[in-house]
C-alpha positions, 0 to 999 in steps of 0.5 A, a space after each residue: 445516431 439514435 438514442 438507443 444506439 448511443 446508449 448501447 455504445 456508452 454501455 458497451 464502452 463502460 463494460 469494456 473499461 471496467 476490467 481495465 480499471 480493476 486490473 489497476 496498477 497496484 496499491 498499498 494501504 497502511 491500515 494501522 497506525 494511522 498517519 499522524 498517530 502518537 504512539 507510546 514507545 513502551 507499547 507493542 507497535 504493530 503495522 497493519 497493511 494490505 498490498 495489491 502488487 499489480 502486474 509489475 510487483 511481487 511482494 512488499 518491503 517495510 521501511 522505517 526512516 528509509 531503512 529496510 526492516 522487513 520483507 512482507 510476502 503476505 499481501 495482507 497482514 501485520 508486522 511487529 515493529 522493533 522498539 522505535 526511538 522517540 521522535 517523528 518516524 516515517 513508516 513506508 510499505 513499498 511494492 517491489 519486483 522479484 529483484 527487490 527493486 521498488 516499482 513506484 507503488 507504496 504508502 508512507 505515514 508519519 507517526 510520533 513516538 513518545 
């Protein structure tokens, strides 16, 4: 096989692979607060997020310490958290399907509230 044909085949393979990668499986990004942040309990605490539900997801749910606190219908936005008690808190955003069942895509962070 000539070098020119090999290069053409590799280029074609790469071009065909890019759409498959860009379809992805979905993702969640918590942009604020950051993982490990220390927060003041007296301050307004707002969680900012971005969600790509992927082909199997529909929307997202927000969990604080494994308890559902909100349904997030917007794919990008923020949510004002109710007063968080002092201590280490787990904040999770999980993609769910139309039946509100988590599909395994999400992000969790831990914050310390003082």
